[in-house]
C-alpha positions as CSV (number, residue, x, y, z in Angstrom):
1,M,-24.9,-29.8,-20.6
2,K,-22.4,-32.8,-19.8
3,E,-24.1,-36.2,-18.5
4,N,-22.4,-37.7,-15.6
5,F,-22.4,-41.8,-16.2
6,L,-22.3,-43.6,-13.1
7,R,-22.6,-47.0,-14.9
8,N,-22.0,-48.0,-18.6
9,I,-24.4,-50.2,-20.7
10,F,-23.1,-53.0,-23.3
11,Y,-24.9,-54.9,-25.2
12,Y,-24.2,-58.3,-25.5
13,K,-24.4,-59.7,-29.1
14,S,-27.2,-58.2,-31.0
15,Y,-30.1,-59.9,-28.5
16,Y,-31.0,-56.4,-27.4
17,L,-30.5,-54.7,-30.3
18,D,-32.5,-57.0,-32.7
19,F,-35.6,-56.7,-30.5
20,Y,-35.0,-52.7,-30.3
21,K,-35.5,-52.7,-34.2
22,T,-39.0,-54.3,-33.4
23,L,-40.4,-51.7,-31.7
24,N,-42.0,-48.4,-32.9
25,F,-40.5,-44.8,-32.7
26,D,-42.3,-44.3,-29.3
27,V,-41.0,-46.8,-27.0
28,K,-37.8,-46.7,-28.4
29,R,-37.7,-43.2,-27.2
30,K,-39.0,-44.5,-23.5
31,F,-36.3,-46.9,-23.9
32,N,-33.4,-44.6,-24.7
33,W,-35.1,-42.6,-22.2
34,T,-34.7,-45.3,-19.6
35,L,-31.6,-46.4,-20.4
36,K,-30.1,-42.5,-20.0
37,L,-31.7,-42.8,-16.3
38,I,-30.3,-46.1,-15.7
39,A,-26.4,-44.7,-16.3
40,T,-26.8,-41.3,-14.6
41,V,-28.8,-42.0,-11.3
42,E,-27.5,-43.2,-8.2
43,R,-30.8,-44.8,-7.0
44,I,-32.7,-46.1,-9.7
45,P,-36.5,-45.8,-9.5
46,I,-37.8,-49.4,-8.8
47,K,-40.6,-48.5,-11.9
48,Y,-37.5,-48.8,-13.9
49,F,-35.3,-51.0,-12.7
50,S,-35.7,-54.4,-10.3
51,H,-34.0,-57.2,-9.6
52,I,-35.8,-60.7,-10.6
53,K,-37.3,-62.5,-7.8
54,N,-35.5,-66.1,-8.0
55,S,-32.9,-65.6,-9.9
56,F,-29.3,-65.2,-9.7
57,G,-28.3,-61.5,-10.7
58,L,-31.2,-60.6,-13.3
59,Y,-32.4,-57.8,-13.3
60,E,-35.5,-56.4,-15.8
61,I,-35.7,-52.9,-17.2
62,R,-39.0,-52.1,-17.4
63,V,-40.7,-49.9,-20.0
64,E,-44.2,-48.2,-19.9
65,V,-46.0,-47.1,-23.3
66,G,-49.6,-46.6,-23.2
67,S,-51.1,-49.5,-22.4
68,N,-48.2,-51.5,-23.8
69,I,-45.4,-53.0,-21.3
70,F,-41.9,-54.1,-22.4
71,R,-38.7,-55.3,-20.7
72,V,-35.3,-56.2,-21.5
73,F,-33.7,-58.3,-19.1
74,C,-29.9,-57.6,-18.0
75,F,-27.6,-58.5,-15.5
76,F,-24.4,-56.5,-13.6
77,D,-20.3,-56.9,-14.8
78,K,-17.4,-55.3,-13.3
79,G,-19.1,-53.7,-11.0
80,Q,-21.0,-51.2,-12.4
81,M,-21.2,-52.2,-16.4
82,I,-24.7,-53.5,-17.1
83,V,-25.2,-56.1,-19.5
84,L,-28.2,-55.7,-21.6
85,I,-30.0,-59.2,-23.1
86,N,-33.0,-60.0,-24.2
87,G,-36.2,-58.5,-24.7
88,F,-39.9,-58.6,-25.1
89,Q,-43.3,-57.6,-24.8
90,K,-45.4,-57.9,-21.6
91,K,-48.5,-59.7,-22.2
92,S,-49.7,-60.8,-18.9
93,Q,-49.3,-60.2,-15.3
94,K,-46.6,-62.6,-14.6
95,T,-43.2,-62.4,-16.4
96,S,-42.8,-65.5,-18.0
97,I,-40.4,-68.5,-16.9
98,K,-39.6,-68.9,-20.4
99,E,-37.9,-65.4,-20.7
100,I,-36.3,-65.9,-17.8
101,E,-34.7,-69.3,-18.2
102,K,-33.5,-67.8,-21.8
103,A,-31.9,-64.8,-19.8
104,E,-30.1,-66.9,-17.5
105,K,-29.0,-69.5,-20.2
106,L,-27.4,-65.9,-22.2
107,K,-25.5,-64.5,-18.9
108,K,-24.1,-68.4,-18.5
109,Q,-23.1,-68.0,-21.7
110,Y,-21.7,-64.3,-21.7
111,F,-19.5,-65.4,-19.1
112,Y,-18.3,-68.9,-20.0
113,E,-16.9,-66.7,-23.3
114,K,-15.5,-64.0,-21.4
115,N,-13.8,-66.5,-19.3
116,R,-12.2,-68.0,-22.1
117,K,-10.8,-65.1,-23.6
């Protein structure tokens, strides 16, 4: 069965992949499933993908396995390309300001490098 991809997923440098390598098998499998969902469905459920309030175009991909919650920040480029950046395990109710600031910095860095080419 052929998948119909509506969005492309791009890993900026090795930020996401370095995070992914630290995860156990079940979490990796859930991330793979979630990324496929994001790439192939027209309306992504908010449970898995949502805009970060008070940010400029940052989104978070959410994965829950058991009682563990994981997040990966991302943003759009070229319309339907989603660029993945930093990931972390969420340990409190509120998303860390430090992680959001890191994501904002990586997004700026991405566009700066892209525009220099």
